[in-house]
ZAMARGU-4260 file (C-alpha; in steps of 0.2 Angstrom, whole numbers, plus 5000, padded with zeros to 4 digits):
<rodrens>
0) 5318/5589/5084 | 5321/5584/5066 | 5337/5587/5068 | 5339/5577/5082 | 5330/5562/5077
5) 5343/5564/5060 | 5359/5563/5071 | 5352/5549/5081 | 5347/5538/5066 | 5366/5541/5057
10) 5372/5535/5074 | 5361/5520/5075 | 5367/5518/5058 | 5386/5518/5062 | 5385/5505/5076
15) 5377/5493/5063 | 5393/5491/5056 | 5400/5486/5072 | 5390/5469/5072 | 5383/5467/5055
20) 5399/5460/5048 | 5405/5451/5063 | 5387/5441/5065 | 5387/5436/5047 | 5406/5430/5047
25) 5401/5417/5062 | 5385/5413/5055 | 5395/5405/5039 | 5406/5395/5051 | 5399/5381/5056
30) 5389/5379/5037 | 5408/5379/5033 | 5413/5366/5042 | 5398/5353/5040 | 5398/5354/5022
35) 5417/5356/5017 | 5430/5355/5032 | 5421/5340/5038 | 5421/5332/5020 | 5437/5335/5020
40) 5441/5330/5037 | 5432/5313/5034 | 5441/5308/5018 | 5458/5312/5026 | 5454/5301/5039
45) 5452/5286/5026 | 5433/5285/5023 | 5425/5281/5007 | 5416/5294/4997 | 5399/5285/5000
50) 5401/5284/5018 | 5408/5301/5018 | 5394/5308/5007 | 5382/5300/5016 | 5385/5306/5035
55) 5389/5323/5028 | 5371/5325/5021 | 5365/5321/5039 | 5373/5338/5042 | 5357/5345/5033
60) 5345/5340/5046 | 5346/5355/5057 | 5340/5365/5042 | 5327/5353/5037 | 5320/5354/5055
65) 5323/5374/5058 | 5304/5378/5055 | 5299/5367/5070 | 5308/5376/5082 | 5308/5394/5074
70) 5293/5398/5084 | 5303/5395/5098 | 5315/5406/5095 | 5304/5420/5088 | 5293/5418/5105
75) 5305/5415/5119 | 5316/5426/5130 | 5326/5440/5117 | 5335/5439/5099 | 5350/5446/5108
80) 5350/5428/5121 | 5348/5417/5106 | 5361/5424/5097 | 5375/5424/5110 | 5368/5408/5118
85) 5370/5400/5102 | 5388/5407/5099 | 5393/5400/5116 | 5387/5381/5109 | 5396/5382/5094
90) 5412/5388/5102 | 5411/5373/5116 | 5404/5361/5101 | 5419/5365/5091 | 5430/5361/5107
95) 5423/5346/5113 | 5423/5339/5093 | 5444/5344/5094 | 5444/5330/5108 | 5435/5316/5101
100) 5443/5318/5085 | 5460/5309/5092 | 5449/5295/5102 | 5446/5276/5093 | 5429/5279/5091
105) 5430/5297/5083 | 5416/5293/5068 | 5403/5291/5082 | 5407/5305/5093 | 5412/5319/5081
110) 5395/5313/5069 | 5386/5316/5084 | 5394/5332/5089 | 5393/5340/5072 | 5374/5335/5071
115) 5370/5345/5088 | 5381/5359/5078 | 5371/5359/5066 | 5356/5360/5076 | 5366/5375/5086
120) 5370/5385/5067 | 5352/5384/5063 | 5346/5390/5079 | 5359/5404/5076 | 5353/5407/5059
125) 5336/5411/5065 | 5340/5424/5078 | 5354/5434/5067 | 5341/5436/5055 | 5327/5441/5066
130) 5340/5453/5074 | 5344/5460/5059 | 5327/5460/5051 | 5322/5471/5067 | 5338/5483/5062
135) 5332/5483/5045 | 5315/5489/5046 | 5324/5505/5054 | 5339/5507/5042 | 5336/5499/5026
140) 5349/5499/5014 | 5353/5487/4997 | 5371/5486/5002 | 5369/5479/5018 | 5363/5464/5008
145) 5380/5461/4999 | 5389/5464/5016 | 5381/5450/5022 | 5385/5439/5007 | 5404/5447/5007
150) 5406/5442/5027 | 5398/5425/5025 | 5407/5422/5010 | 5423/5427/5020 | 5419/5413/5033
155) 5418/5400/5020 | 5435/5403/5014 | 5444/5407/5030 | 5436/5389/5034 | 5438/5379/5017
160) 5454/5389/5013 | 5464/5395/5027 | 5461/5381/5041 | 5460/5368/5027 | 5480/5374/5023
165) 5483/5373/5043 | 5477/5355/5044 | 5488/5348/5027 | 5503/5358/5035 | 5500/5351/5052
170) 5500/5333/5045 | 5516/5337/5036 | 5525/5343/5055 | 5514/5330/5066 | 5514/5316/5055
175) 5497/5314/5062 | 5482/5315/5053 | 5469/5315/5069 | 5480/5328/5080 | 5480/5340/5064
180) 5461/5340/5061 | 5459/5341/5080 | 5470/5357/5080 | 5459/5364/5066 | 5444/5363/5075
185) 5452/5369/5092 | 5456/5386/5082 | 5438/5386/5076 | 5432/5384/5093 | 5443/5400/5098
190) 5438/5410/5083 | 5420/5407/5088 | 5424/5411/5107 | 5431/5428/5102 | 5417/5434/5093
195) 5406/5428/5109 | 5414/5440/5118 | 5414/5453/5106 | 5396/5450/5102 | 5393/5451/5122
200) 5400/5468/5124 | 5393/5477/5106 | 5375/5469/5104 | 5366/5481/5114 | 5349/5476/5117
205) 5336/5489/5108 | 5320/5494/5118 | 5308/5483/5106 | 5320/5468/5108 | 5306/5461/5119
210) 5300/5442/5118 | 5281/5440/5113 | 5280/5426/5126 | 5290/5423/5142 | 5286/5405/5146
215) 5284/5394/5135 | 5267/5387/5129 | 5268/5372/5120 | 5247/5376/5114 | 5253/5392/5107
220) 5269/5386/5099 | 5258/5373/5090 | 5242/5385/5084 | 5258/5397/5079 | 5266/5383/5069
225) 5251/5378/5061 | 5245/5395/5056 | 5261/5399/5048 | 5262/5381/5040 | 5242/5382/5034
230) 5249/5399/5026 | 5263/5393/5016 | 5252/5378/5008 | 5240/5390/5004 | 5250/5404/4993
235) 5248/5404/4975 | 5254/5391/4967 | 5262/5384/4981 | 5263/5364/4973 | 5273/5371/4958
240) 5284/5382/4969 | 5288/5366/4982 | 5291/5355/4965 | 5302/5369/4959 | 5310/5372/4976
245) 5314/5352/4976 | 5319/5348/4959 | 5329/5364/4953 | 5345/5361/4965 | 5346/5342/4960
250) 5361/5346/4949 | 5370/5357/4961 | 5367/5344/4975 | 5374/5330/4967 | 5391/5342/4961
255) 5396/5352/4975 | 5397/5335/4988 | 5408/5323/4974 | 5418/5338/4969 | 5428/5343/4984
260) 5430/5322/4985 | 5435/5322/4967 | 5450/5334/4968 | 5457/5327/4985 | 5455/5308/4980
265) 5471/5299/4973 | 5475/5296/4955 | 5474/5278/4956 | 5454/5281/4959 | 5453/5294/4946
270) 5455/5309/4958 | 5467/5325/4957 | 5477/5322/4972 | 5479/5338/4977 | 5486/5340/4996
275) 5473/5347/5009 | 5486/5362/5006 | 5482/5363/4987 | 5463/5361/4991 | 5463/5375/5002
280) 5472/5386/4990 | 5461/5380/4973 | 5443/5375/4984 | 5443/5387/4998 | 5454/5405/4989
285) 5451/5404/4973 | 5435/5396/4973 | 5427/5405/4988 | 5434/5421/4980 | 5426/5416/4964
290) 5410/5412/4972 | 5409/5430/4981 | 5412/5438/4964 | 5400/5428/4954 | 5388/5431/4968
295) 5390/5450/4969 | 5387/5450/4949 | 5372/5442/4949 | 5365/5449/4963 | 5367/5465/4954
300) 5361/5460/4939 | 5347/5456/4947 | 5344/5471/4956 | 5345/5481/4938 | 5335/5470/4929
305) 5322/5461/4937 | 5320/5443/4942 | 5309/5438/4927 | 5322/5444/4916 | 5338/5438/4924
310) 5331/5419/4927 | 5334/5411/4911 | 5352/5418/4912 | 5354/5414/4929 | 5348/5394/4924
315) 5360/5394/4910 | 5373/5399/4921 | 5371/5384/4934 | 5368/5370/4919 | 5386/5374/4913
320) 5394/5372/4930 | 5399/5356/4931 | 5407/5355/4914 | 5424/5362/4921 | 5426/5346/4931
325) 5419/5337/4916 | 5433/5343/4909 | 5444/5340/4922 | 5440/5322/4925 | 5445/5318/4908
330) 5460/5328/4908 | 5466/5323/4924 | 5480/5339/4925 | 5492/5340/4935 | 5495/5361/4934
335) 5487/5368/4947 | 5485/5384/4938 | 5474/5375/4926 | 5464/5367/4938 | 5463/5385/4949
340) 5454/5392/4932 | 5444/5378/4931 | 5436/5379/4949 | 5437/5398/4948 | 5424/5394/4932
345) 5414/5382/4941 | 5412/5392/4956 | 5409/5410/4948 | 5395/5402/4938 | 5386/5394/4953
350) 5388/5410/4961 | 5380/5419/4948 | 5368/5407/4944 | 5363/5403/4963 | 5354/5420/4963
355) 5340/5414/4953 | 5335/5401/4965 | 5337/5413/4982 | 5327/5428/4973 | 5311/5416/4969
360) 5314/5408/4987 | 5313/5427/4993 | 5299/5431/4981 | 5288/5415/4985 | 5291/5420/5005
365) 5283/5435/5003 | 5269/5440/5014 | 5262/5440/5033 | 5274/5426/5038 | 5288/5430/5024
370) 5304/5425/5037 | 5295/5408/5043 | 5290/5403/5027 | 5310/5408/5019 | 5314/5395/5033
375) 5301/5383/5027 | 5305/5385/5008 | 5325/5383/5013 | 5320/5366/5023 | 5314/5360/5006
380) 5330/5366/4999 | 5339/5357/5012 | 5330/5340/5010 | 5333/5341/4991 | 5351/5343/4995
385) 5353/5329/5008 | 5346/5316/4997 | 5354/5321/4983 | 5372/5321/4993 | 5367/5304/5002
390) 5366/5295/4985 | 5381/5304/4977 | 5398/5295/4985 | 5389/5279/4981 | 5383/5282/4965
395) 5400/5290/4958 | 5411/5275/4966 | 5399/5263/4956 | 5403/5273/4939 | 5419/5283/4942
400) 5421/5300/4940 | 5420/5302/4922 | 5403/5294/4918 | 5396/5302/4936 | 5399/5322/4929
405) 5393/5318/4913 | 5377/5312/4923 | 5377/5326/4934 | 5379/5337/4918 | 5363/5330/4911
410) 5354/5332/4928 | 5354/5350/4923 | 5343/5350/4911 | 5330/5345/4925 | 5330/5366/4928
415) 5324/5368/4912 | 5310/5354/4913 | 5305/5364/4929 | 5306/5383/4925 | 5290/5385/4917
420) 5281/5380/4934 | 5287/5398/4942 | 5291/5406/4925 | 5275/5418/4924 | 5270/5436/4923
425) 5268/5437/4944 | 5286/5437/4943 | 5296/5455/4946 | 5299/5460/4928 | 5312/5477/4935
430) 5320/5479/4952 | 5307/5492/4956 | 5294/5477/4957 | 5307/5468/4968
</rodrens>
C-alpha cells in the first residue's frame, strides 16, 4: 500500500512540470505588457512622459482592487475554470488591442482595453495561485518557488525584449508605428491562445478542486471580505507594517517608470535615444536576465541566512539601484556595451533587493487568511507604485533627467527611515524560522 502511494506521489509530482512553468509564464505576460511594453508603445506613438506615466500607472488599478473580488474567485465555480476563462479573455483582449491600435482614437480605446486586461490579469493571478497552493499542499518543494520566479521572468524577457525588437524591426519594414505595435499585440494574443489550449488539455481538475459555494451570494461575499479585512488590520503591528509597505517602494516606483523613458527619449531631451531594437536588447534581454539572476541570488541568500540577517543588505542594494541611471544621465554614452553594463547592474540590484520586501510581505501575510492578506498587502504596494508612477513623468519633465535621478537616489533613504518599523525580533532569524 505504501509503495503504491509513493508511486502515485511521484507520478503526481511529474505532472506538476506539465503546467507549473507554463502557468507562471502566462501569468507574467499581461504584467509585462502593462508595465513595460505599453510604456514603450505609448512613447513611440508620440505621447509625453507625463501622459505616458499617468496612463500606465492606472493599469495598477486591477492589482489595487484585487482583494475586492478575490472572495468571488475563491468561492465561485473552480480554480481550473478561472484559470482557463481568464486566459481566454487575455487572448481576446490582446487581439482587440491589436485592432484598435490602428484607429484614430487609439489612445482611449487601448487604455480602456488595457485597463480591462489588468483586471483579468489579476483574476488570473488569484486563480493560478489558488491552483498552485492546492497542489503545493501535497508536493511542497523550495525549488518550485525558483521555477515560478524563473518562468515569470522569462515572460518578462520575451515581452519586453523579443517583442520590443519585433516592434522596432516592423517599424523599419512597414514605416508605420501603429501597424508595427498592433502586430506585436496580435502575436501576443496568439501566444496566450496557444497556452490556453494547452492548459485546457493538461489542467485536469483534482477531486478536491471544488467550489465552496455554487451560487453567488452578496451576503456571503461581504461577510467573507469583512472577516478577512478585520483580521488583516488586527495583525500585530499592522499600522507599522502598512506604513512600511507604502513607503518602502517609493524610490523603486519613481525609478522604474522614468528609467525606460530615459532610454528611448531623444538626446535633445536628455535621453539616450535607443531604438526599440536596442531597448529590447538592453532592457528586455540584458536587464531582465540580470533581474532574474539577482532575484534567484537573493532568494538563495535569504533561504540560507533568513530574512532578519538579509534585510539590511537587500535594502542597501535597493538604495544603490538608481546610481547606474544617475551615471548614465550625466555621461549620456552612445556605446551599447557600457549602457548594457549599467542596466545589468541596476536590474541585478533591484532583483536582489526586492527579495527583502517580498519576504516581509509573505511574513506579514501569514495566518489563517494568508493568501487573502497577501493580496491586500500587494494592493497596498500597487497603490504606492501607482501614486509614485503618476507623478514621476511630470516631475521628470519639470526638472530634467539628471536632477530627477538625483532626487530618486535621495528618496531611497526613505527605506532606511521606515526599516526600524518592521526590523524586530519577530522577523525570521534563519531559514528554519521561516
